[in-house]
Backbone bond lengths (Angstrom), bond angles and torsions (degrees), N, CA, C in turn:
res aa  C-N    CA-C-N  psi(-1)  N-CA   C-N-CA  omega(-1)  CA-C   N-CA-C  phi
1 M - - - 1.440 - - 1.525 108.99 -
2 N 1.307 116.03 137.37 1.460 120.97 179.06 1.519 110.82 -72.57
3 R 1.301 114.86 150.23 1.464 120.97 177.78 1.518 107.56 -127.16
4 H 1.321 115.86 151.44 1.461 121.41 -178.00 1.519 110.01 -129.69
5 V 1.315 116.00 150.38 1.455 122.33 177.38 1.524 108.05 -102.27
6 L 1.322 115.99 129.64 1.461 121.91 176.20 1.518 108.71 -119.60
7 E 1.313 115.74 144.43 1.457 121.10 177.58 1.522 108.32 -104.23
8 I 1.330 115.77 123.53 1.464 121.61 -177.95 1.521 109.50 -129.20
9 S 1.326 116.44 166.19 1.468 120.07 179.76 1.529 110.09 -69.89
10 T 1.310 115.48 157.66 1.458 121.68 -179.36 1.530 111.25 -62.54
11 H 1.328 116.95 -37.82 1.468 121.32 178.58 1.532 111.04 -59.60
12 V 1.310 117.07 -48.29 1.467 121.46 179.53 1.524 110.15 -66.47
13 F 1.323 117.11 -38.91 1.460 122.39 177.96 1.529 110.87 -56.99
14 R 1.334 116.52 -45.51 1.469 120.60 -179.77 1.528 111.11 -63.93
15 L 1.330 116.77 -39.82 1.470 119.91 177.26 1.526 110.80 -62.44
16 L 1.320 117.04 -44.66 1.460 120.75 179.98 1.525 111.54 -65.49
17 Q 1.318 116.90 -36.69 1.469 119.98 177.78 1.522 110.95 -63.53
18 R 1.325 116.74 -41.62 1.470 120.57 179.17 1.519 111.41 -64.66
19 R 1.318 117.16 -35.23 1.462 121.11 -178.24 1.521 112.87 -75.05
20 E 1.328 117.52 -21.52 1.470 123.24 179.53 1.526 111.44 50.11
21 L 1.307 116.34 54.41 1.457 121.52 -179.77 1.527 110.32 -72.86
22 L 1.306 116.37 138.42 1.460 121.06 -176.22 1.522 113.08 -73.11
23 C 1.323 117.23 -23.65 1.462 120.83 -175.78 1.525 112.91 -87.12
24 I 1.333 117.66 -1.28 1.459 121.74 -175.86 1.521 109.40 -129.06
25 S 1.321 116.61 129.97 1.459 121.59 177.42 1.522 108.91 -101.71
26 C 1.318 115.87 117.42 1.468 121.41 178.70 1.522 108.67 -111.57
27 S 1.311 115.88 130.07 1.459 119.34 174.81 1.527 108.27 -90.27
28 D 1.306 116.58 -168.29 1.459 120.38 176.54 1.523 109.62 -69.67
29 E 1.322 115.03 150.27 1.463 120.32 -179.86 1.525 110.08 -70.13
30 K 1.315 115.41 138.23 1.462 121.51 177.92 1.524 108.96 -112.03
31 D 1.312 117.40 161.77 1.463 121.30 177.06 1.518 109.46 -65.66
32 G 1.319 115.55 142.76 1.454 119.80 176.61 1.520 111.93 127.44
33 P 1.328 116.45 167.74 1.468 121.25 -176.58 1.530 113.83 -78.09
34 T 1.335 117.11 -16.96 1.470 119.54 -178.99 1.523 110.58 -126.62
35 Q 1.330 114.64 156.61 1.462 122.44 178.85 1.525 107.92 -130.13
36 R 1.304 116.10 162.18 1.467 120.61 178.57 1.523 109.66 -113.65
37 I 1.327 114.64 139.10 1.462 121.44 175.62 1.519 108.22 -128.04
38 V 1.319 115.88 157.21 1.459 121.76 178.37 1.526 107.49 -113.63
39 V 1.336 115.86 129.89 1.465 121.15 -179.99 1.518 109.55 -128.50
40 D 1.325 116.13 154.74 1.454 121.45 176.11 1.525 110.02 -68.69
41 N 1.305 116.02 161.94 1.460 122.16 -177.26 1.532 112.50 -58.45
42 D 1.334 117.70 -43.21 1.464 120.07 -178.50 1.528 111.85 -67.03
43 V 1.332 117.42 -36.44 1.467 121.35 177.15 1.523 109.82 -68.79
44 Y 1.324 116.60 -42.19 1.465 121.52 177.86 1.528 110.63 -58.27
45 T 1.315 116.22 -47.78 1.464 120.92 179.89 1.524 110.73 -61.09
46 E 1.317 116.52 -43.23 1.469 121.47 179.94 1.528 110.97 -62.99
47 I 1.321 117.52 -43.87 1.467 121.90 -179.44 1.528 110.27 -63.65
48 I 1.315 117.07 -47.82 1.468 121.25 -178.97 1.526 110.67 -63.76
49 D 1.339 116.83 -45.08 1.469 120.58 179.23 1.523 111.49 -60.71
50 R 1.331 117.04 -43.39 1.469 120.51 178.67 1.518 111.83 -65.06
51 A 1.318 116.27 -41.41 1.464 120.02 -179.72 1.532 110.67 -62.32
52 I 1.309 116.58 -42.06 1.462 120.39 178.64 1.520 110.69 -68.16
53 F 1.328 116.73 -47.01 1.466 121.20 -177.39 1.528 112.18 -62.30
54 K 1.331 116.38 -44.62 1.466 120.64 -176.95 1.527 112.84 -89.62
55 R 1.333 116.46 -3.53 1.471 122.15 -177.92 1.533 111.15 55.34
56 K 1.313 114.37 50.45 1.458 122.01 179.76 1.522 108.83 -124.17
57 T 1.326 115.34 167.22 1.462 119.88 176.12 1.535 108.99 -82.51
58 I 1.305 115.35 166.12 1.464 120.38 177.35 1.526 109.70 -62.61
59 D 1.330 117.10 -38.25 1.472 120.87 176.81 1.528 111.09 -58.75
60 E 1.324 117.31 -44.56 1.470 120.83 -179.31 1.526 111.42 -63.96
61 I 1.311 117.05 -37.41 1.468 120.92 178.39 1.530 109.79 -66.98
62 F 1.328 117.61 -44.67 1.461 120.07 178.30 1.525 111.61 -66.16
63 L 1.325 117.89 -36.56 1.466 120.13 176.08 1.522 110.37 -62.15
64 E 1.312 116.53 -42.47 1.468 121.24 177.46 1.529 110.15 -59.35
65 F 1.307 115.20 -43.19 1.458 121.38 -179.14 1.527 111.61 -69.79
66 A 1.332 117.21 -42.53 1.464 121.76 -175.71 1.526 112.67 -71.53
67 T 1.304 117.83 -25.95 1.458 120.19 -177.15 1.524 112.82 -90.99
68 R 1.323 117.47 -2.76 1.465 119.63 175.70 1.521 109.66 -72.27
69 G 1.304 116.87 154.97 1.464 121.31 -174.72 1.503 115.22 -89.29
70 C 1.305 117.80 78.31 1.468 121.59 175.54 1.520 108.46 -103.60
71 T 1.309 116.77 118.61 1.459 120.42 177.78 1.517 109.65 -87.21
72 A 1.313 117.38 168.85 1.462 121.67 -175.09 1.531 113.70 -54.99
73 P 1.348 121.48 -47.09 1.458 119.38 180.00 1.531 113.13 -65.73
74 Q 1.313 117.25 -22.82 1.459 120.78 -178.54 1.519 112.12 -93.02
75 R 1.313 118.30 -3.21 1.457 121.52 -171.96 1.528 112.60 -56.93
76 S 1.334 118.00 -37.50 1.463 119.51 -178.71 1.520 111.81 -67.93
77 R 1.339 116.89 -28.11 1.459 120.43 178.35 1.517 112.27 -91.68
78 C 1.313 116.57 -4.93 1.463 122.10 -172.57 1.526 111.65 -59.37
79 I 1.316 117.45 -49.74 1.459 119.85 -176.40 1.519 110.73 -66.99
80 K 1.345 117.74 -34.90 1.458 119.92 179.05 1.521 110.81 -65.67
81 R 1.326 116.71 -42.05 1.462 120.85 -179.72 1.529 109.61 -67.88
82 W 1.335 116.84 -34.38 1.449 121.36 -179.04 1.511 111.12 -66.77
83 R 1.329 116.58 -33.56 1.461 120.90 -178.02 1.520 112.77 -72.30
84 Q 1.304 118.25 -23.07 1.459 120.28 -175.80 1.496 113.23 -74.76
């Protein structure tokens, strides 16, 4: 499966790191206003499509996703529910 690198703000990066989402690979935080994450092809497509459809930035889409209430047992179903 193809993977893609996305550049997001440090604030959003920290939120995603705390959530420990299985579909997103976060490395250690680096100095600077932006961070890089690696996502699977299907997640990348979903993020880009949502950003275009809602006319939002990638950061805003990830913030929307990170602030949803997915608990640990539901984490595997989290991305599926988000896509609906």
